[in-house]
N, C-alpha and C positions, 0 to 999 in steps of 0.2 A: 324930851331933853333931860329933865331933872331925873329921870330913872338912869338914863345913860351916863350921866354925871355921877351918880351914886355908885353905879356898876364899876366906872373907871376908877372911882376915889376909894374903892375898899381896899383894905391892907392886904388882903390875901389874892393870889392870882385868881382869875375867873376863867374857866374853860367853857366854851358854848359849843354845841352839836348842831349842825344843820342838816336834817335828813333829806328835805324834799326842796323846800324854798325859804328864801329870806330876800324879800325885794322891798324896796322903798323903805319906810320906816324900820321895818324888821331887819334890813340889812343895815341900816344905820345903828340899830341897837346892838348888833353884833361888833360893831367897831369899838365899843367901849370895853369888851371883853380882851383879856389878855391873848387868849389862844382860841382858835377857831379850827374845829374838825368838820370839814364839808363832805356831804354825800356826793358820790361821783354822778349822779343824775340831778343834782339840785340846780334850781334856778336861782342866781345869786346876784344882785346888782340893784341899781338905782334908775329906773326908767322915767323919772319925773320930767326930764326934758321932752319927752314925747308927749307928755300930758299938759303941757303949757306952764310948767313951774320948773324948779329945780329941787334936789334935796337940800332941805335946810334944817335938819335934826343933827348936824354935826358932821356930815360926810365931807363937806367941802374943807373942814379943819382936820379931822381925824385921818381921813384917807391918805393925804399927802404926806403924813408923818409916817404912815405905815409902808406906803408903796412909792414914794416919790412923786413929784409935782406932775411929771409927764404922764405917768401911768394913772394918777387920779383924774388928771383932766379927761384922758380918754374913757375912763369908767363913766365919770359924771355927764361930760358933755355929748357922748354918743348915746346914752341911754340903754346901751346893750347890756345884756347880762354878761357876767365874767364866767367864762367857761372854767369849770373846776380845775382842770390840768394848769390854766393860766393863772388862776388865783392862787395855787400853790407855787407856780413858778416865780410870781412876782412877790411873794411873801405876805398875801392878804390873808392866806389860811395856814395853819399849821401842819394840817394833813389832809388828804382825800382818801376816802375809802367808800366801800360799798354802802349803799344807803341802810341796809339792815346791820351794818357795824357801826354805825356812827355813835349810838349811845355807849356801846361797850368801850370803843376807842377813846371817847372823850372821858369816861369814867376811869379809865386805865391810866389816862395821861394826867388827870387829876390826882388820882392815888398816887402816882410817881411823885409828884410835886410835894404830896404830903408826907413823903418818906423823909424829906429834908428838915432841917432845924427851922420851926417856924419864924424865929426872929430874923435869922438870916434871909429867908425867902421875903419876908415883909420889908426888910431893909433894902434888899436888892431891887425888889420891886420899885420902891419909892425911888431910889437913886435912877432907875432905868427911865421911869415916867417922867422924871424931870430933866433927863439928858438934853432934850431939844429946846428947853426952856431957859438954860442957864450958859453962860459962856464956858469954854471948856475949863478956864482957870476956877471959876466959881464952882464948876460941877465936880472937878477933882477934890477941891477943898471940902465939898458937901459929902463926897463919897468917904473920904477920911473920916470926917466927923461922924457918919453914920457907923462906919467900921469901928471906931474907937468905943462907940456906945456898947458894943457886943463882947469887948475884950474881956470883961470881968463876968460874963454871965455863965451859968451852969452849962447851957447848952454848948457854948464854945469849947468848954474843958471837956464835956462828953464827947463831942465830935472828934476832938484829937485823940483822947483816950481810946475811943472805940476804934479808930483806925490804926493806932499802935497796937492794940490788942487783937487785931484780926475779928472784930465783932461788929454787929449792927449796933448803932447809937439808939439810945432810948432818950429822944428829945422830949422836953416838957415845956418848951416855949417860956423858960426864964433864964 
């Protein structure tokens, strides 16, 4: 649970690739990640109710926030694996691809995220991660506060200058 909390709390987005299987605790570990790329033949789910227990390393709390309460209940209480196509459809995973493409697709997505301004990505992730923890009014104020923190940064100026000049930005995280 501490590992999942640490993954979830990192300032940078975390992308995980699941080639063949992530069940029980491994499934729960993926829930702390921001994006999940799943192999089309993967076994993915929490079968603990079939074993006399239930998933209790975060699935009952993180899963409803990802897919909604009804879908989370179905996944947890049936103990059945989630077919990759259904995992994609309900928003549990970001992408489904051939098992041998998982590493490349996850890496490509992570690389795409790295093209953006580091501070903007970090602040955006922070605001999104707290979206369900705050009232709408408080969340909007928090979002504005985080946005103001970036107004005078080098990357903010660089992003706009690069767009106006028709070139790729050179972000430095400052």
